[in-house]
C-alpha positions in Angstrom: -23.6 -9.0 27.1 -22.7 -11.5 24.4 -19.0 -11.1 25.1 -19.6 -12.4 28.7 -21.5 -15.4 27.4 -18.9 -16.3 24.8 -15.8 -15.5 26.8 -12.5 -14.4 25.6 -10.7 -15.5 22.4 -9.1 -18.8 22.9 -11.2 -19.6 26.0 -13.5 -22.6 26.0 -16.7 -22.0 23.9 -19.7 -21.6 26.1 -22.9 -21.0 24.2 -23.8 -21.8 20.5 -26.8 -19.3 20.8 -24.7 -16.6 22.2 -22.0 -17.1 19.5 -24.7 -16.9 16.8 -26.1 -13.7 18.4 -22.7 -12.1 18.7 -22.0 -13.0 15.1 -25.2 -11.5 13.9 -24.5 -8.3 15.8 -20.9 -8.1 14.5 -22.3 -8.6 10.9 -24.8 -5.8 11.4 -22.1 -3.6 12.6 -20.1 -4.2 9.4 -17.5 -6.3 11.2 -17.7 -9.2 8.7 -14.4 -10.9 9.4 -15.2 -11.0 13.2 -18.6 -12.3 12.4 -17.2 -15.0 10.2 -14.7 -16.1 12.9 -17.6 -16.1 15.5 -19.7 -18.3 13.3 -16.8 -20.7 12.8 -16.6 -20.9 16.6 -20.3 -21.7 16.8 -19.8 -24.4 14.1 -17.2 -25.9 16.4 -19.8 -26.2 19.1 -22.6 -27.4 16.8 -21.2 -28.8 13.5 -24.4 -30.6 12.6 -26.7 -27.5 12.9 -28.3 -27.0 9.5 -29.4 -23.4 10.2 -26.1 -22.5 11.5 -24.4 -23.7 8.2 -26.9 -21.7 6.3 -26.3 -18.6 8.3 -22.5 -19.1 8.0 -23.1 -19.2 4.2 -25.0 -16.0 4.4 -22.1 -14.3 6.2 -19.6 -15.5 3.6 -21.9 -14.4 0.8 -22.1 -10.9 2.4 -18.3 -10.7 2.7 -18.1 -11.8 -1.1 -20.5 -9.0 -2.0 -18.5 -6.5 0.1 -15.4 -7.6 -1.7 -13.6 -8.9 1.4 -11.1 -11.7 0.7 -9.9 -13.1 -2.5 -11.9 -12.7 -5.6 -14.7 -15.3 -5.7 -13.2 -17.3 -2.8 -15.9 -16.2 -0.3 -18.6 -17.0 -2.9 -17.3 -20.6 -3.4 -17.0 -21.0 0.4 -20.7 -19.7 0.8 -21.8 -22.2 -1.8 -20.0 -25.0 0.1 -21.7 -24.0 3.4 -25.1 -23.9 1.8 -24.4 -27.3 0.3 -23.3 -28.7 3.8 -26.5 -27.2 5.3 -28.6 -28.8 2.6 -26.9 -32.2 3.2 -27.5 -32.2 6.9 -31.3 -32.0 6.3 -33.3 -33.7 3.6 -36.2 -31.2 4.0 -34.8 -27.8 4.4 -35.0 -25.8 1.2 -33.7 -22.4 2.3 -30.0 -23.4 2.0 -30.6 -24.5 -1.6 -32.4 -21.3 -2.5 -29.4 -19.4 -1.0 -27.0 -21.5 -2.9 -28.9 -20.8 -6.1 -28.7 -17.1 -5.4 -25.0 -17.2 -4.7 -24.3 -19.3 -7.8 -26.4 -16.9 -10.0 -24.3 -13.9 -8.6 -21.2 -15.9 -9.4 -22.4 -16.4 -13.1 -22.8 -20.2 -12.8 -26.4 -20.2 -14.1 -26.6 -23.9 -14.9 -25.7 -24.8 -11.3 -28.0 -22.1 -10.0 -30.9 -23.6 -11.9 -30.2 -27.0 -10.4 -30.0 -25.6 -6.9 -33.4 -23.8 -7.3 -34.9 -27.0 -8.8 -33.6 -28.9 -5.7 -35.2 -26.2 -3.4 -38.5 -26.4 -5.2 -38.6 -30.1 -5.0 -38.0 -29.9 -1.3 -40.6 -27.2 -0.8 -43.1 -29.2 -2.8 -42.4 -32.3 -0.7 -42.9 -30.3 2.6 -46.3 -28.9 1.2 -47.6 -32.4 0.5 
C-alpha cells in the first residue's frame, strides 16, 4: 500500500517514488487536491527532480481544467511548475510543450508560441 510507504500526514517523508505513485492514484480517483498536496510532499523530498516538477504542473493544469481553486490561479501555477522543470534540465522538451499547451488554454498565444519554439529547439538539439 502506498499509504504505508508514505506514512501518516505530518510524519517524516519516506519515499519520493511512493509519494508520486500515491499522487497519481489520487489524481486518477478524482481527488485532485489530495494529489496536489502529495506531489508537494514529493517535491520537498526531491526539489531538483525535473520530471516531478513537470508532473506537478500536470496536476495543477488538471485542477485548473476542473475548475478547482481561484480562476486562472492553478493555470499560472502550472506554467510556473513547467518553467521550473524546464530550468532544471537544458534538454527536456516535455515541460516546455506542456507549458505551451497551458498558455494556449489560458489565451496567452504569444507566450504559448514561444514555449513551443523552445520545446522544438530542445527536441531538435536532442535529435542531432
